[in-house]
HTML snippet that shows the backbone in 3Dmol.js (N, CA, C, O; Angstrom):
<script src="https://3Dmol.org/build/3Dmol-min.js"></script>
<div id="view" style="width:600px;height:400px;position:relative"></div>
<script>
const pdb = `
ATOM      1  N   ASN A   1       8.373  -9.704  -2.392  1.00  0.00           N
ATOM      2  CA  ASN A   1       7.100  -9.903  -2.447  1.00  0.00           C
ATOM      3  C   ASN A   1       6.376  -9.552  -1.831  1.00  0.00           C
ATOM      4  O   ASN A   1       6.512  -9.629  -0.610  1.00  0.00           O
ATOM      5  N   PRO A   2       4.982  -8.860  -2.567  1.00  0.00           N
ATOM      6  CA  PRO A   2       3.963  -7.981  -2.326  1.00  0.00           C
ATOM      7  C   PRO A   2       3.262  -8.373  -1.171  1.00  0.00           C
ATOM      8  O   PRO A   2       2.426  -9.270  -1.278  1.00  0.00           O
ATOM      9  N   VAL A   3       3.482  -7.814  -0.035  1.00  0.00           N
ATOM     10  CA  VAL A   3       2.120  -8.545   1.390  1.00  0.00           C
ATOM     11  C   VAL A   3       1.240  -8.280   1.020  1.00  0.00           C
ATOM     12  O   VAL A   3       0.492  -9.142   1.483  1.00  0.00           O
ATOM     13  N   VAL A   4       0.480  -7.436   0.260  1.00  0.00           N
ATOM     14  CA  VAL A   4      -0.674  -6.670   0.143  1.00  0.00           C
ATOM     15  C   VAL A   4      -1.380  -7.200  -1.291  1.00  0.00           C
ATOM     16  O   VAL A   4      -0.797  -7.080  -2.368  1.00  0.00           O
ATOM     17  N   THR A   5      -2.900  -7.887  -1.140  1.00  0.00           N
ATOM     18  CA  THR A   5      -3.090  -7.650  -2.777  1.00  0.00           C
ATOM     19  C   THR A   5      -5.387  -6.644  -3.127  1.00  0.00           C
ATOM     20  O   THR A   5      -6.561  -6.800  -2.792  1.00  0.00           O
ATOM     21  N   ILE A   6      -4.391  -5.663  -4.061  1.00  0.00           N
ATOM     22  CA  ILE A   6      -5.722  -5.074  -4.541  1.00  0.00           C
ATOM     23  C   ILE A   6      -6.352  -5.881  -4.818  1.00  0.00           C
ATOM     24  O   ILE A   6      -5.739  -6.925  -4.597  1.00  0.00           O
ATOM     25  N   GLY A   7      -7.535  -6.112  -5.305  1.00  0.00           N
ATOM     26  CA  GLY A   7      -8.347  -7.108  -6.270  1.00  0.00           C
ATOM     27  C   GLY A   7      -9.145  -6.229  -6.670  1.00  0.00           C
ATOM     28  O   GLY A   7      -9.187  -5.006  -6.537  1.00  0.00           O
ATOM     29  N   GLN A   8     -10.154  -7.420  -7.479  1.00  0.00           N
ATOM     30  CA  GLN A   8     -10.955  -6.141  -8.312  1.00  0.00           C
ATOM     31  C   GLN A   8     -11.956  -5.291  -7.633  1.00  0.00           C
ATOM     32  O   GLN A   8     -12.657  -4.446  -8.190  1.00  0.00           O
ATOM     33  N   LYS A   9     -11.955  -5.434  -7.041  1.00  0.00           N
ATOM     34  CA  LYS A   9     -13.003  -4.711  -6.046  1.00  0.00           C
ATOM     35  C   LYS A   9     -11.969  -3.316  -5.991  1.00  0.00           C
ATOM     36  O   LYS A   9     -12.734  -2.352  -5.994  1.00  0.00           O
ATOM     37  N   GLY A  10     -11.268  -3.077  -5.968  1.00  0.00           N
ATOM     38  CA  GLY A  10     -10.527  -1.934  -5.825  1.00  0.00           C
ATOM     39  C   GLY A  10     -10.129  -1.859  -4.216  1.00  0.00           C
ATOM     40  O   GLY A  10     -10.081  -2.852  -3.490  1.00  0.00           O
ATOM     41  N   LEU A  11      -9.840  -0.428  -3.767  1.00  0.00           N
ATOM     42  CA  LEU A  11      -9.187  -0.531  -2.218  1.00  0.00           C
ATOM     43  C   LEU A  11      -9.975  -0.439  -1.130  1.00  0.00           C
ATOM     44  O   LEU A  11      -9.984   0.543  -0.387  1.00  0.00           O
ATOM     45  N   THR A  12     -10.664  -1.442  -0.985  1.00  0.00           N
ATOM     46  CA  THR A  12     -11.602  -1.984   0.185  1.00  0.00           C
ATOM     47  C   THR A  12     -10.852  -1.204   1.721  1.00  0.00           C
ATOM     48  O   THR A  12      -9.697  -0.867   1.982  1.00  0.00           O
ATOM     49  N   ASP A  13     -12.067  -1.146   2.453  1.00  0.00           N
ATOM     50  CA  ASP A  13     -11.016  -0.995   4.482  1.00  0.00           C
ATOM     51  C   ASP A  13     -10.951  -2.082   4.778  1.00  0.00           C
ATOM     52  O   ASP A  13     -11.000  -2.289   5.990  1.00  0.00           O
ATOM     53  N   ASN A  14     -10.836  -3.077   4.020  1.00  0.00           N
ATOM     54  CA  ASN A  14     -10.846  -4.298   4.079  1.00  0.00           C
ATOM     55  C   ASN A  14      -8.941  -4.877   4.160  1.00  0.00           C
ATOM     56  O   ASN A  14      -8.140  -5.416   4.923  1.00  0.00           O
ATOM     57  N   VAL A  15      -9.061  -4.223   2.637  1.00  0.00           N
ATOM     58  CA  VAL A  15      -7.409  -3.970   2.004  1.00  0.00           C
ATOM     59  C   VAL A  15      -6.201  -3.297   3.294  1.00  0.00           C
ATOM     60  O   VAL A  15      -5.283  -3.838   3.910  1.00  0.00           O
ATOM     61  N   THR A  16      -7.046  -1.156   3.298  1.00  0.00           N
ATOM     62  CA  THR A  16      -6.478  -1.058   4.546  1.00  0.00           C
ATOM     63  C   THR A  16      -6.248  -1.565   5.745  1.00  0.00           C
ATOM     64  O   THR A  16      -5.345  -1.300   6.538  1.00  0.00           O
ATOM     65  N   SER A  17      -7.144  -2.328   5.824  1.00  0.00           N
ATOM     66  CA  SER A  17      -6.568  -2.834   7.541  1.00  0.00           C
ATOM     67  C   SER A  17      -5.749  -3.325   7.059  1.00  0.00           C
ATOM     68  O   SER A  17      -4.812  -2.699   7.553  1.00  0.00           O
ATOM     69  N   GLU A  18      -5.146  -4.313   6.154  1.00  0.00           N
ATOM     70  CA  GLU A  18      -3.930  -5.432   6.237  1.00  0.00           C
ATOM     71  C   GLU A  18      -2.807  -4.407   5.549  1.00  0.00           C
ATOM     72  O   GLU A  18      -1.658  -4.701   5.875  1.00  0.00           O
ATOM     73  N   VAL A  19      -2.888  -3.608   4.928  1.00  0.00           N
ATOM     74  CA  VAL A  19      -1.697  -2.499   4.742  1.00  0.00           C
ATOM     75  C   VAL A  19      -0.693  -2.022   5.891  1.00  0.00           C
ATOM     76  O   VAL A  19       0.509  -1.939   6.148  1.00  0.00           O
ATOM     77  N   ASP A  20      -2.529  -1.645   6.653  1.00  0.00           N
ATOM     78  CA  ASP A  20      -2.209  -0.779   8.250  1.00  0.00           C
ATOM     79  C   ASP A  20      -1.344  -1.785   8.764  1.00  0.00           C
ATOM     80  O   ASP A  20      -0.182  -1.379   8.812  1.00  0.00           O
ATOM     81  N   ILE A  21      -1.514  -3.093   9.214  1.00  0.00           N
ATOM     82  CA  ILE A  21      -1.142  -4.173   9.467  1.00  0.00           C
ATOM     83  C   ILE A  21       0.248  -4.147   9.272  1.00  0.00           C
ATOM     84  O   ILE A  21       0.945  -3.685  10.175  1.00  0.00           O
ATOM     85  N   ALA A  22       0.977  -4.742   7.818  1.00  0.00           N
ATOM     86  CA  ALA A  22       1.712  -5.080   8.037  1.00  0.00           C
ATOM     87  C   ALA A  22       3.459  -3.767   7.511  1.00  0.00           C
ATOM     88  O   ALA A  22       4.672  -3.897   7.343  1.00  0.00           O
ATOM     89  N   LEU A  23       2.332  -2.581   7.464  1.00  0.00           N
ATOM     90  CA  LEU A  23       3.257  -1.373   8.115  1.00  0.00           C
ATOM     91  C   LEU A  23       3.475  -1.302   8.854  1.00  0.00           C
ATOM     92  O   LEU A  23       4.509  -0.718   9.179  1.00  0.00           O
ATOM     93  N   ASN A  24       2.627  -1.871   9.715  1.00  0.00           N
ATOM     94  CA  ASN A  24       2.851  -1.958  11.356  1.00  0.00           C
ATOM     95  C   ASN A  24       3.860  -3.098  11.055  1.00  0.00           C
ATOM     96  O   ASN A  24       4.547  -2.650  10.137  1.00  0.00           O
ATOM     97  N   ALA A  25       4.210  -4.097  11.300  1.00  0.00           N
ATOM     98  CA  ALA A  25       5.256  -5.240  10.923  1.00  0.00           C
ATOM     99  C   ALA A  25       6.506  -5.021  10.279  1.00  0.00           C
ATOM    100  O   ALA A  25       7.566  -5.605  10.500  1.00  0.00           O
ATOM    101  N   HIS A  26       6.265  -4.098   9.442  1.00  0.00           N
ATOM    102  CA  HIS A  26       7.483  -4.589   8.409  1.00  0.00           C
ATOM    103  C   HIS A  26       8.283  -2.632   8.337  1.00  0.00           C
ATOM    104  O   HIS A  26       9.496  -2.521   8.513  1.00  0.00           O
ATOM    105  N   GLU A  27       7.262  -1.120   8.029  1.00  0.00           N
ATOM    106  CA  GLU A  27       7.579  -0.332   8.036  1.00  0.00           C
ATOM    107  C   GLU A  27       7.694  -0.147   6.094  1.00  0.00           C
ATOM    108  O   GLU A  27       7.010   0.640   5.441  1.00  0.00           O
ATOM    109  N   LEU A  28       8.834  -1.193   5.476  1.00  0.00           N
ATOM    110  CA  LEU A  28       8.551  -1.134   3.880  1.00  0.00           C
ATOM    111  C   LEU A  28       7.942  -1.995   3.794  1.00  0.00           C
ATOM    112  O   LEU A  28       8.039  -3.000   4.498  1.00  0.00           O
ATOM    113  N   ILE A  29       6.787  -1.722   2.481  1.00  0.00           N
ATOM    114  CA  ILE A  29       6.269  -2.673   2.297  1.00  0.00           C
ATOM    115  C   ILE A  29       5.613  -2.855   0.538  1.00  0.00           C
ATOM    116  O   ILE A  29       5.064  -1.865   0.056  1.00  0.00           O
ATOM    117  N   LYS A  30       5.704  -3.931  -0.173  1.00  0.00           N
ATOM    118  CA  LYS A  30       5.088  -4.301  -1.873  1.00  0.00           C
ATOM    119  C   LYS A  30       2.958  -4.045  -1.598  1.00  0.00           C
ATOM    120  O   LYS A  30       2.357  -4.253  -0.544  1.00  0.00           O
ATOM    121  N   VAL A  31       2.547  -3.724  -2.490  1.00  0.00           N
ATOM    122  CA  VAL A  31       1.534  -3.486  -2.322  1.00  0.00           C
ATOM    123  C   VAL A  31       1.095  -4.295  -3.888  1.00  0.00           C
ATOM    124  O   VAL A  31      -0.117  -4.508  -3.848  1.00  0.00           O
ATOM    125  N   LYS A  32       1.292  -4.458  -4.321  1.00  0.00           N
ATOM    126  CA  LYS A  32       0.449  -5.755  -5.540  1.00  0.00           C
ATOM    127  C   LYS A  32      -0.783  -5.125  -5.583  1.00  0.00           C
ATOM    128  O   LYS A  32      -1.289  -4.946  -4.475  1.00  0.00           O
ATOM    129  N   ALA A  33      -1.303  -4.804  -6.375  1.00  0.00           N
ATOM    130  CA  ALA A  33      -2.388  -4.132  -7.903  1.00  0.00           C
ATOM    131  C   ALA A  33      -2.906  -4.429  -8.650  1.00  0.00           C
ATOM    132  O   ALA A  33      -3.237  -3.495  -9.381  1.00  0.00           O
ATOM    133  N   TYR A  34      -3.482  -6.081  -9.183  1.00  0.00           N
ATOM    134  CA  TYR A  34      -3.712  -6.333 -10.176  1.00  0.00           C
ATOM    135  C   TYR A  34      -4.407  -6.051 -11.092  1.00  0.00           C
ATOM    136  O   TYR A  34      -4.869  -4.980 -10.700  1.00  0.00           O
ATOM    137  N   GLN A  35      -4.859  -6.243 -12.113  1.00  0.00           N
ATOM    138  CA  GLN A  35      -5.962  -5.849 -13.714  1.00  0.00           C
ATOM    139  C   GLN A  35      -6.227  -4.354 -13.078  1.00  0.00           C
ATOM    140  O   GLN A  35      -7.347  -4.256 -12.576  1.00  0.00           O
ATOM    141  N   HIS A  36      -5.446  -3.224 -13.005  1.00  0.00           N
ATOM    142  CA  HIS A  36      -6.007  -1.641 -12.893  1.00  0.00           C
ATOM    143  C   HIS A  36      -4.951  -0.812 -13.774  1.00  0.00           C
ATOM    144  O   HIS A  36      -3.729  -0.966 -13.791  1.00  0.00           O
ATOM    145  N   ALA A  37      -5.625  -0.013 -14.410  1.00  0.00           N
ATOM    146  CA  ALA A  37      -4.331   0.630 -14.713  1.00  0.00           C
ATOM    147  C   ALA A  37      -3.314   1.568 -13.418  1.00  0.00           C
ATOM    148  O   ALA A  37      -3.201   1.368 -12.209  1.00  0.00           O
ATOM    149  N   LYS A  38      -2.615   2.762 -14.451  1.00  0.00           N
ATOM    150  CA  LYS A  38      -1.800   2.973 -13.583  1.00  0.00           C
ATOM    151  C   LYS A  38      -2.476   3.686 -12.689  1.00  0.00           C
ATOM    152  O   LYS A  38      -2.512   3.530 -11.468  1.00  0.00           O
ATOM    153  N   ASP A  39      -3.567   5.299 -14.049  1.00  0.00           N
ATOM    154  CA  ASP A  39      -4.298   5.488 -13.218  1.00  0.00           C
ATOM    155  C   ASP A  39      -4.566   5.651 -11.647  1.00  0.00           C
ATOM    156  O   ASP A  39      -4.293   6.505 -10.804  1.00  0.00           O
ATOM    157  N   GLU A  40      -5.229   4.421 -11.662  1.00  0.00           N
ATOM    158  CA  GLU A  40      -5.759   4.037 -10.196  1.00  0.00           C
ATOM    159  C   GLU A  40      -4.696   4.009  -9.373  1.00  0.00           C
ATOM    160  O   GLU A  40      -4.558   4.736  -8.389  1.00  0.00           O
ATOM    161  N   CYS A  41      -3.625   2.848  -9.907  1.00  0.00           N
ATOM    162  CA  CYS A  41      -2.392   2.337  -9.117  1.00  0.00           C
ATOM    163  C   CYS A  41      -2.243   3.936  -7.968  1.00  0.00           C
ATOM    164  O   CYS A  41      -2.061   3.991  -6.752  1.00  0.00           O
ATOM    165  N   LEU A  42      -2.401   4.973  -8.914  1.00  0.00           N
ATOM    166  CA  LEU A  42      -1.574   5.650  -8.372  1.00  0.00           C
ATOM    167  C   LEU A  42      -2.393   6.609  -7.288  1.00  0.00           C
ATOM    168  O   LEU A  42      -1.948   7.184  -6.295  1.00  0.00           O
ATOM    169  N   ALA A  43      -3.723   6.580  -7.813  1.00  0.00           N
ATOM    170  CA  ALA A  43      -4.693   6.977  -6.561  1.00  0.00           C
ATOM    171  C   ALA A  43      -4.598   6.180  -5.530  1.00  0.00           C
ATOM    172  O   ALA A  43      -4.500   6.452  -4.333  1.00  0.00           O
ATOM    173  N   TYR A  44      -4.633   5.173  -6.080  1.00  0.00           N
ATOM    174  CA  TYR A  44      -4.678   4.514  -4.304  1.00  0.00           C
ATOM    175  C   TYR A  44      -3.533   4.134  -3.746  1.00  0.00           C
ATOM    176  O   TYR A  44      -3.433   3.347  -2.805  1.00  0.00           O
ATOM    177  N   ALA A  45      -2.925   4.511  -4.136  1.00  0.00           N
ATOM    178  CA  ALA A  45      -0.907   4.942  -3.825  1.00  0.00           C
ATOM    179  C   ALA A  45      -1.192   6.025  -2.823  1.00  0.00           C
ATOM    180  O   ALA A  45      -0.603   5.988  -1.743  1.00  0.00           O
ATOM    181  N   SER A  46      -2.357   7.338  -3.188  1.00  0.00           N
ATOM    182  CA  SER A  46      -2.709   8.705  -2.736  1.00  0.00           C
ATOM    183  C   SER A  46      -3.449   8.498  -1.642  1.00  0.00           C
ATOM    184  O   SER A  46      -3.036   9.027  -0.611  1.00  0.00           O
ATOM    185  N   ALA A  47      -4.839   7.609  -1.570  1.00  0.00           N
ATOM    186  CA  ALA A  47      -5.641   7.273  -0.399  1.00  0.00           C
ATOM    187  C   ALA A  47      -4.314   6.005   0.785  1.00  0.00           C
ATOM    188  O   ALA A  47      -4.244   5.800   1.996  1.00  0.00           O
ATOM    189  N   LEU A  48      -3.608   5.538  -0.286  1.00  0.00           N
ATOM    190  CA  LEU A  48      -2.962   5.025   1.476  1.00  0.00           C
ATOM    191  C   LEU A  48      -2.623   5.533   1.855  1.00  0.00           C
ATOM    192  O   LEU A  48      -2.987   5.513   3.031  1.00  0.00           O
ATOM    193  N   GLY A  49      -1.711   6.469   1.581  1.00  0.00           N
ATOM    194  CA  GLY A  49      -0.904   7.706   2.180  1.00  0.00           C
ATOM    195  C   GLY A  49      -1.641   8.144   2.927  1.00  0.00           C
ATOM    196  O   GLY A  49      -1.283   8.087   4.104  1.00  0.00           O
ATOM    197  N   ASP A  50      -2.313   8.460   2.776  1.00  0.00           N
ATOM    198  CA  ASP A  50      -3.351   9.409   3.314  1.00  0.00           C
ATOM    199  C   ASP A  50      -4.285   9.342   4.371  1.00  0.00           C
ATOM    200  O   ASP A  50      -4.614  10.155   5.235  1.00  0.00           O
ATOM    201  N   SER A  51      -4.641   8.183   4.105  1.00  0.00           N
ATOM    202  CA  SER A  51      -5.547   7.969   5.023  1.00  0.00           C
ATOM    203  C   SER A  51      -4.806   6.835   6.551  1.00  0.00           C
ATOM    204  O   SER A  51      -5.375   6.731   7.637  1.00  0.00           O
ATOM    205  N   LEU A  52      -3.094   5.943   6.073  1.00  0.00           N
ATOM    206  CA  LEU A  52      -2.422   5.598   6.760  1.00  0.00           C
ATOM    207  C   LEU A  52      -1.373   6.509   7.375  1.00  0.00           C
ATOM    208  O   LEU A  52      -0.726   6.282   8.397  1.00  0.00           O
ATOM    209  N   SER A  53      -1.312   7.519   6.629  1.00  0.00           N
ATOM    210  CA  SER A  53       0.639   8.209   7.452  1.00  0.00           C
ATOM    211  C   SER A  53       1.630   7.692   6.763  1.00  0.00           C
ATOM    212  O   SER A  53       2.828   7.610   7.034  1.00  0.00           O
ATOM    213  N   ALA A  54       1.048   7.360   5.879  1.00  0.00           N
ATOM    214  CA  ALA A  54       2.396   6.652   4.911  1.00  0.00           C
ATOM    215  C   ALA A  54       3.058   6.984   3.726  1.00  0.00           C
ATOM    216  O   ALA A  54       2.325   7.399   2.828  1.00  0.00           O
ATOM    217  N   GLU A  55       4.971   6.865   3.347  1.00  0.00           N
ATOM    218  CA  GLU A  55       4.653   7.830   2.849  1.00  0.00           C
ATOM    219  C   GLU A  55       5.013   6.711   0.943  1.00  0.00           C
ATOM    220  O   GLU A  55       5.539   5.600   0.878  1.00  0.00           O
ATOM    221  N   PHE A  56       4.543   7.484  -0.148  1.00  0.00           N
ATOM    222  CA  PHE A  56       4.247   6.208  -1.620  1.00  0.00           C
ATOM    223  C   PHE A  56       5.837   6.661  -2.005  1.00  0.00           C
ATOM    224  O   PHE A  56       6.190   7.819  -2.225  1.00  0.00           O
ATOM    225  N   ILE A  57       6.661   5.525  -2.031  1.00  0.00           N
ATOM    226  CA  ILE A  57       7.911   5.083  -2.641  1.00  0.00           C
ATOM    227  C   ILE A  57       8.198   5.684  -3.919  1.00  0.00           C
ATOM    228  O   ILE A  57       8.829   6.666  -4.311  1.00  0.00           O
ATOM    229  N   ALA A  58       7.166   4.281  -4.699  1.00  0.00           N
ATOM    230  CA  ALA A  58       7.153   4.099  -6.304  1.00  0.00           C
ATOM    231  C   ALA A  58       6.609   3.243  -6.670  1.00  0.00           C
ATOM    232  O   ALA A  58       6.130   2.330  -5.998  1.00  0.00           O
ATOM    233  N   LEU A  59       6.590   3.352  -7.536  1.00  0.00           N
ATOM    234  CA  LEU A  59       5.407   2.371  -9.145  1.00  0.00           C
ATOM    235  C   LEU A  59       5.977   1.773  -9.497  1.00  0.00           C
ATOM    236  O   LEU A  59       6.317   2.287 -10.563  1.00  0.00           O
ATOM    237  N   ILE A  60       6.730   0.352  -9.344  1.00  0.00           N
ATOM    238  CA  ILE A  60       6.833  -0.464 -10.178  1.00  0.00           C
ATOM    239  C   ILE A  60       6.192  -1.235 -11.364  1.00  0.00           C
ATOM    240  O   ILE A  60       6.352  -2.436 -11.144  1.00  0.00           O
ATOM    241  N   GLY A  61       5.748  -1.098 -12.149  1.00  0.00           N
ATOM    242  CA  GLY A  61       4.534  -1.832 -12.715  1.00  0.00           C
ATOM    243  C   GLY A  61       2.703  -1.638 -12.618  1.00  0.00           C
ATOM    244  O   GLY A  61       1.793  -1.072 -13.224  1.00  0.00           O
ATOM    245  N   HIS A  62       2.938  -2.571 -11.364  1.00  0.00           N
ATOM    246  CA  HIS A  62       1.441  -3.143 -11.010  1.00  0.00           C
ATOM    247  C   HIS A  62       1.268  -3.327  -9.298  1.00  0.00           C
ATOM    248  O   HIS A  62       0.402  -4.002  -8.742  1.00  0.00           O
ATOM    249  N   THR A  63       2.798  -2.194  -8.368  1.00  0.00           N
ATOM    250  CA  THR A  63       3.244  -2.647  -7.823  1.00  0.00           C
ATOM    251  C   THR A  63       3.749  -1.588  -6.558  1.00  0.00           C
ATOM    252  O   THR A  63       4.930  -1.276  -6.405  1.00  0.00           O
ATOM    253  N   LEU A  64       2.685  -1.122  -5.727  1.00  0.00           N
ATOM    254  CA  LEU A  64       3.123   0.285  -4.814  1.00  0.00           C
ATOM    255  C   LEU A  64       4.417  -0.543  -4.183  1.00  0.00           C
ATOM    256  O   LEU A  64       4.770  -1.688  -3.900  1.00  0.00           O
ATOM    257  N   ILE A  65       4.787   0.565  -4.165  1.00  0.00           N
ATOM    258  CA  ILE A  65       6.348   0.495  -2.556  1.00  0.00           C
ATOM    259  C   ILE A  65       5.240   2.211  -1.724  1.00  0.00           C
ATOM    260  O   ILE A  65       4.750   3.299  -2.027  1.00  0.00           O
ATOM    261  N   LEU A  66       5.500   1.026  -0.317  1.00  0.00           N
ATOM    262  CA  LEU A  66       5.336   2.834   0.676  1.00  0.00           C
ATOM    263  C   LEU A  66       5.927   2.128   1.802  1.00  0.00           C
ATOM    264  O   LEU A  66       6.347   0.971   1.804  1.00  0.00           O
ATOM    265  N   TYR A  67       5.901   3.239   3.073  1.00  0.00           N
ATOM    266  CA  TYR A  67       6.816   3.265   3.335  1.00  0.00           C
ATOM    267  C   TYR A  67       5.767   4.404   5.155  1.00  0.00           C
ATOM    268  O   TYR A  67       5.227   5.509   5.222  1.00  0.00           O
ATOM    269  N   ARG A  68       5.992   3.342   6.138  1.00  0.00           N
ATOM    270  CA  ARG A  68       5.969   4.271   6.940  1.00  0.00           C
ATOM    271  C   ARG A  68       6.137   3.672   8.826  1.00  0.00           C
ATOM    272  O   ARG A  68       5.540   2.800   9.457  1.00  0.00           O
ATOM    273  N   LYS A  69       7.561   4.940   9.311  1.00  0.00           N
ATOM    274  CA  LYS A  69       8.234   4.979  10.377  1.00  0.00           C
ATOM    275  C   LYS A  69       7.102   3.684  11.577  1.00  0.00           C
ATOM    276  O   LYS A  69       5.909   3.792  11.859  1.00  0.00           O
ATOM    277  N   ASN A  70       7.968   2.738  11.952  1.00  0.00           N
ATOM    278  CA  ASN A  70       7.260   2.341  13.800  1.00  0.00           C
ATOM    279  C   ASN A  70       7.773   3.060  13.924  1.00  0.00           C
ATOM    280  O   ASN A  70       8.671   3.413  13.160  1.00  0.00           O
ATOM    281  N   PRO A  71       7.346   3.780  15.251  1.00  0.00           N
ATOM    282  CA  PRO A  71       7.657   4.894  16.226  1.00  0.00           C
ATOM    283  C   PRO A  71       7.985   3.873  17.640  1.00  0.00           C
ATOM    284  O   PRO A  71       8.231   4.624  18.584  1.00  0.00           O
ATOM    285  N   GLU A  72       8.081   2.014  18.174  1.00  0.00           N
ATOM    286  CA  GLU A  72       8.379   1.007  18.365  1.00  0.00           C
ATOM    287  C   GLU A  72       9.081   0.445  18.772  1.00  0.00           C
ATOM    288  O   GLU A  72       9.201  -0.016  19.907  1.00  0.00           O
ATOM    289  N   LYS A  73      10.162   0.334  17.192  1.00  0.00           N
ATOM    290  CA  LYS A  73      11.164   0.381  16.106  1.00  0.00           C
ATOM    291  C   LYS A  73      12.112   0.712  16.197  1.00  0.00           C
ATOM    292  O   LYS A  73      12.239   1.738  15.528  1.00  0.00           O
ATOM    293  N   ASN A  74      13.074   0.415  16.726  1.00  0.00           N
ATOM    294  CA  ASN A  74      14.481   1.788  17.104  1.00  0.00           C
ATOM    295  C   ASN A  74      14.840   1.704  15.351  1.00  0.00           C
ATOM    296  O   ASN A  74      15.731   2.404  14.869  1.00  0.00           O
TER     297      ASN A  74
END
`;
const viewer = $3Dmol.createViewer("view");
viewer.addModel(pdb, "pdb");
viewer.setStyle({}, {cartoon: {color: "spectrum"}});
viewer.zoomTo();
viewer.render();
</script>
């Protein structure tokens, strides 16, 4: 299940912060982008990857899959 949702306002600072927290906790997460076109979803994935040093794994429908290794976990 997606742990973060990108709503109508798009990729806000709060959404970015929540994605960062989720990546610290889980390493591999799903982010749902409701009501956004595929090109917008890809732009969100790129922006999140750049700003959070995360790797974009895949886009399935409107769900982004992101990964970032947590150095504190084994």
